[in-house]
C-alpha positions in Angstrom: 271.8 283.8 75.7 270.7 281.5 78.3 269.2 284.3 80.2 267.2 285.1 77.5 266.2 281.5 77.0 265.2 281.2 80.6 263.0 284.3 80.4 261.1 283.1 77.5 260.7 279.8 79.1 259.1 281.6 82.1 257.1 283.7 80.2 255.5 280.8 78.5 254.5 279.4 81.9 251.4 280.2 84.1 252.0 283.0 86.6 248.4 283.8 87.6 249.3 283.6 91.3 250.9 286.7 92.8 254.6 286.1 93.9 254.5 284.4 97.4 256.5 283.4 99.9 254.6 280.3 101.0 254.8 277.3 99.0 253.3 273.9 98.4 255.0 270.8 99.7 256.5 268.6 97.3 254.5 265.4 96.2 257.3 263.7 94.7 261.3 263.7 94.5 261.3 264.4 90.7 263.6 267.5 91.3 266.2 265.8 93.4 266.2 262.6 91.5 266.7 264.4 88.3 269.7 266.8 89.8 271.2 263.8 91.1 271.3 261.8 88.0 272.6 264.8 86.4 275.5 265.1 88.7 276.1 261.4 88.3 276.3 261.5 84.5 278.7 264.3 84.8 280.8 262.4 87.0 280.5 259.2 84.9 281.2 261.0 81.6 284.2 262.6 83.1 285.5 259.3 84.3 285.0 257.4 80.9 286.4 260.4 79.0 289.4 260.1 80.9 290.1 256.7 79.2 289.6 257.9 75.7 291.0 261.3 75.2 294.5 261.8 73.6 297.3 263.0 75.4 297.0 266.4 73.6 293.4 266.9 75.4 294.7 266.1 78.9 295.7 269.2 79.8 292.2 270.9 78.9 290.6 268.0 81.1 292.8 269.3 84.1 292.3 272.9 83.3 288.5 272.2 83.3 288.6 270.2 86.5 290.2 273.2 88.2 287.3 275.4 87.2 284.9 273.2 88.6 283.3 274.9 91.8 283.2 273.6 95.4 280.6 271.0 96.0 277.9 272.0 98.4 277.2 269.4 100.8 275.1 271.1 103.4 272.1 273.6 103.8 270.5 274.8 106.9 273.1 272.8 109.0 272.0 269.7 107.5 274.5 267.6 105.3 273.9 265.1 102.6 274.1 261.9 103.7 273.0 262.6 107.4 270.8 259.9 109.0 267.0 260.5 109.7 267.9 260.0 113.4 270.4 262.8 113.4 267.8 265.0 111.6 265.4 264.6 114.4 268.1 265.7 116.7 268.7 268.8 114.7 265.3 269.8 113.6 263.0 267.7 115.8 259.9 265.9 114.4 258.8 267.5 110.9 255.2 269.1 110.7 254.6 266.7 107.8 255.9 263.5 106.1 255.3 262.6 102.4 256.1 259.8 99.9 256.1 257.1 102.4 258.3 258.9 104.9 261.0 260.1 102.3 260.1 263.9 102.6 260.3 265.5 105.8 258.6 269.0 105.7 259.2 271.8 108.1 257.6 275.2 108.3 254.5 277.0 109.2 251.3 275.1 107.9 248.7 277.7 106.6 245.0 277.2 106.2 245.2 276.8 102.4 247.8 274.0 102.7 250.8 275.9 101.7 253.8 276.5 104.1 255.6 279.7 105.2 259.3 279.5 105.8 259.3 276.1 104.4 262.1 273.5 104.5 262.1 270.1 102.9 264.4 267.1 103.4 264.6 264.4 101.3 265.7 260.8 101.8 266.8 257.8 100.0 264.4 254.9 99.4 265.7 253.3 102.8 264.3 256.5 104.6 267.9 256.8 106.4 270.1 259.0 104.6 269.5 262.8 103.2 269.8 263.0 99.5 268.6 266.4 99.1 267.7 269.8 101.0 265.3 272.5 99.8 265.0 276.0 101.7 262.5 278.6 100.9 263.4 280.6 103.8 266.5 282.8 103.8 267.0 282.2 107.7 267.9 278.6 106.7 270.7 279.5 104.4 273.6 279.8 107.1 276.2 278.3 104.7 278.1 280.8 102.6 276.5 280.2 99.2 276.7 283.7 98.0 272.7 283.6 97.0 269.8 283.9 99.1 266.2 283.6 98.5 264.8 287.0 97.1 268.1 287.9 95.4 267.9 288.5 91.6 268.5 286.2 88.7 271.5 288.5 87.8 273.2 287.9 91.2 272.7 284.3 91.0 274.5 284.3 87.5 277.3 286.6 88.8 278.1 284.1 91.4 277.5 280.8 89.6 277.7 281.8 86.0 275.3 280.6 83.3 274.3 276.8 83.2 276.2 275.1 80.5 273.7 272.8 79.1 269.7 272.7 78.7 269.6 269.8 80.9 270.5 272.1 83.5 266.9 273.5 83.6 264.0 271.7 85.3 260.6 272.8 86.0 259.2 272.1 89.3 256.8 269.4 89.0 254.9 270.3 92.5 255.0 274.0 92.2 255.2 275.1 88.7 251.9 277.1 89.1 254.0 280.1 90.2 257.7 279.1 91.0 259.1 278.7 87.6 262.3 276.5 87.0 265.3 275.4 88.7 268.7 276.6 87.5 270.8 273.5 88.3 274.8 273.7 88.9 275.4 269.7 89.1 279.2 270.1 89.3 278.7 272.0 92.6 275.5 270.0 93.8 273.4 273.2 94.1 270.5 274.7 92.3 268.2 277.8 92.5 264.6 277.9 92.0 263.7 281.2 90.1 260.3 282.6 89.7 258.7 285.8 88.5 257.5 288.8 90.6 254.0 289.4 89.3 254.0 293.2 89.4 257.7 294.0 88.3 258.3 290.6 86.4 261.8 290.5 88.0 263.0 287.1 88.1 263.9 286.3 91.7 265.5 283.2 93.6 262.6 281.6 95.3 264.2 278.6 96.9 268.0 277.0 97.2 268.4 273.2 96.5 271.6 271.3 97.6 272.1 267.6 96.5 275.8 267.7 96.8 278.1 264.5 97.1 277.8 262.6 100.4 
């Protein structure tokens, strides 16, 4: 059912551009902020719920907790919580910075302003600690996450399951013209940007987002 809903949502969006492996750089931290807040809301609700549930429900809570997947804290050998100084040591200087230095962009800049093999690193308000990482390049996905760019939505669901709530979908405000929606898994701190290939209409993974606990 969730997959059907996603297909309908994607179909209602504009996909005038061909499926491309070059991407626009983000202009805001809307996706990262949304994902982090969703993660915090789950942690908070689980914490508050532990105080009000009855004894008979305690076992259900324990079983649910056991099913929570591992938390992903790194992507492209960068960890959530890493300092900006350490990022420069690992990736050198970015090709571009945005949002007053809170977004660092790596990749090959094209004449039309888009990037090939783009990697984005998001920092906190103090521009010191990494809060999120987005990769559109499969070569950057060196961690064992089970899914890569170019994989089908079916493979993503086979590995991570269906998102459990409508809140787990968010449209990319900066790349919505042709990229589609993020599928978020806040209990694991990971998400996948799903877009539609123009010719076949297949739903494929365009990018991977990590926002796991620091």
